[in-house]
C-alpha positions in Angstrom: 14.1 5.8 -73.9 12.3 2.6 -73.4 15.2 1.2 -70.9 15.0 4.4 -68.9 11.3 4.2 -68.6 11.4 0.5 -67.7 14.0 1.3 -65.0 12.1 4.2 -63.4 8.8 2.0 -63.4 10.8 -0.6 -61.5 12.1 1.7 -59.0 8.7 3.1 -58.6 7.3 -0.3 -58.1 10.0 -1.1 -55.4 9.5 2.2 -53.5 5.9 1.4 -53.4 6.4 -2.1 -52.2 8.9 -0.9 -49.5 6.3 1.9 -48.3 3.7 -1.1 -47.9 6.0 -3.3 -46.2 6.9 -0.3 -43.7 3.2 0.5 -43.2 2.5 -3.2 -42.6 5.5 -3.5 -40.0 4.0 -0.2 -38.1 0.5 -1.6 -37.9 1.9 -4.9 -36.6 4.1 -3.1 -34.2 1.2 -1.1 -32.9 -1.2 -4.0 -32.6 1.7 -5.9 -30.5 2.3 -2.9 -28.2 1.2 -2.5 -24.6 -2.6 -2.7 -24.0 -4.2 -1.3 -21.1 -7.1 -3.5 -19.5 -9.6 -2.8 -16.7 -9.7 -5.5 -14.0 -11.8 -6.4 -10.9 -15.3 -7.2 -10.2 -17.9 -5.9 -12.8 -15.3 -5.9 -15.7 -14.1 -8.6 -18.1 -11.2 -9.2 -15.9 -12.5 -10.1 -12.6 -9.4 -12.1 -11.6 -6.8 -9.4 -12.9 -5.8 -8.6 -9.2 -5.4 -12.1 -8.0 -2.0 -13.0 -9.4 1.2 -11.6 -7.6 3.3 -9.4 -9.9 6.3 -9.1 -7.5 7.5 -9.8 -4.0 6.4 -6.3 -2.9 3.4 -5.6 -0.9 0.3 -5.3 -3.1 -3.3 -4.6 -2.5 -4.4 -8.2 -1.7 -1.6 -8.5 1.0 -2.4 -5.3 2.4 -6.1 -6.3 2.8 -5.0 -9.6 4.4 -2.7 -8.0 6.9 -5.0 -5.2 8.0 -8.0 -7.6 8.3 -6.1 -10.1 10.6 -5.1 -7.0 12.7 -8.3 -5.4 13.0 -10.1 -8.7 13.5 -7.6 -9.2 16.6 -8.4 -5.5 17.7 -12.4 -6.2 17.5 -12.0 -9.2 19.8 -9.5 -7.9 22.1 -10.2 -7.0 25.9 -9.5 -3.3 25.4 -12.0 -3.1 22.7 -14.8 -5.0 24.2 -14.3 -4.0 27.9 -13.1 -0.5 27.6 -13.8 1.1 24.3 -17.3 -0.2 23.7 -18.4 0.3 27.3 -17.1 3.8 27.5 -20.1 6.3 28.3 -18.9 8.3 25.3 -16.8 7.1 22.3 -13.1 7.8 23.2 -11.1 9.9 20.7 -8.2 8.1 18.8 -5.6 9.4 16.7 -3.7 7.3 14.2 -0.1 7.6 13.7 2.1 6.9 10.7 3.1 3.2 10.3 6.8 2.8 10.7 8.8 1.2 7.7 11.3 -1.1 9.2 11.9 -2.9 6.0 14.7 -2.0 3.5 12.2 -1.2 0.8 10.7 2.1 -0.2 6.9 1.4 0.4 5.5 4.8 1.2 2.4 4.1 -0.9 1.9 0.8 0.8 2.1 2.5 4.3 -0.4 4.9 3.3 -2.6 2.3 2.1 -2.5 0.4 5.4 -3.0 3.6 7.3 -6.1 4.3 5.3 -7.5 1.0 5.7 -7.0 0.9 9.4 -8.6 4.4 9.8 -11.5 3.1 7.7 -12.2 0.4 10.1 -12.0 2.7 13.1 -14.5 5.1 11.6 -16.8 2.6 10.5 -17.1 0.9 13.7 -18.7 3.9 15.2 -17.2 3.3 18.7 -14.4 5.7 18.5 -14.2 9.4 17.4 -11.4 10.0 15.0 -8.8 12.9 14.9 -8.5 13.9 11.4 -5.1 12.9 9.8 -4.9 16.4 8.4 -4.9 17.7 11.9 -1.8 15.8 12.6 0.1 16.5 9.4 1.6 19.8 10.5 2.7 18.3 13.7 4.3 15.4 12.0 6.1 17.8 9.5 7.3 19.9 12.6 8.6 17.1 14.2 10.6 15.7 11.3 12.0 19.1 10.5 13.5 19.1 13.9 14.8 15.4 13.2 12.6 14.2 16.2 11.7 10.4 16.7 8.2 10.6 15.6 7.6 7.0 17.1 9.0 7.7 20.6 6.3 6.8 23.1 6.9 10.2 25.2 6.4 12.1 22.0 3.3 10.2 20.9 1.9 10.9 24.3 2.4 14.5 24.5 1.0 15.0 21.0 -1.9 12.7 22.0 -2.8 15.0 24.8 -2.5 18.0 22.6 -4.8 16.6 19.9 -7.2 15.5 22.8 -7.0 11.8 22.1 -7.3 8.9 24.6 -5.7 6.4 22.2 -3.2 6.3 19.6 -3.2 3.7 17.0 0.1 2.9 15.1 2.2 0.0 13.9 5.3 -1.0 12.1 5.9 -3.2 8.9 9.0 -5.1 8.9 10.3 -8.1 6.5 12.8 -11.0 6.4 14.3 -12.0 3.0 15.8 -15.2 2.0 17.2 -16.6 -1.1 17.6 -20.3 -2.3 19.3 -20.8 -5.8 16.8 -18.8 -8.0 14.1 -18.4 -5.5 13.8 -15.3 -3.5 11.3 -15.1 -0.5 10.2 -12.3 1.3 8.2 -12.6 4.6 6.3 -9.5 5.8 4.9 -8.6 9.1 2.5 -6.0 10.2 2.3 -5.1 13.7 -0.6 -3.1 15.0 -0.5 -1.3 18.4 -2.9 0.8 20.4 -1.3 3.2 23.1 -3.1 4.7 25.9 -2.1 8.4 25.7 -2.5 9.0 29.6 -0.1 6.1 30.8 2.0 5.7 27.5 1.2 1.9 27.9 0.7 -0.4 25.1 -2.9 -1.6 25.8 -3.0 -3.8 22.6 -0.5 -5.4 19.9 -1.0 -7.9 17.3 1.2 -9.3 14.4 0.0 -10.5 11.1 2.5 -12.1 8.6 2.4 -12.6 4.9 5.1 -14.4 2.5 5.8 -13.7 -1.2 8.1 -15.5 -3.3 9.8 -15.0 -6.7 10.9 -18.1 -8.5 13.5 -17.5 -11.4 
């Protein structure tokens, strides 16, 4: 009887010890799991957005590419001699940015488009056609498998929207590999097209490089 009692007691202690070990393991694993942090100005991690996480375009790259292009636009002849001197602010429509890379960067293209649109709206020198007004036209063209970047198509739609100018662009990339290093060079070309003539009245290219070292 005493032997059985001791054995049961030992088993109970072993199970209790195992349970404690399992609980400790779960707590440790939970403590070492992924942790969300907030970054940027006004937080405990103001430099969180600074390091590059990959060779894909990120917010810092987009801000640089857009800034360089809009800076060139605001210093151009078409902007200073035509748009700013117009009796009334000309109407401008902004067209989707073309993806000439091999990557899926739809979110980045949308961010570029929004940043360029914000610059134009805040300049107060042009009147912007809302992108929502163009979306139905874009979807209709795509359903017909039409080339939405064709200058004649853009000109026709510009007249339909009552725009004097179209702002559009293209993102391209060149990729190189050397041993364990991968480098991608991105370019954003920004264009302004005159609807009446179909001519490109402004064009600028800004570049940015990203590298991933193994």
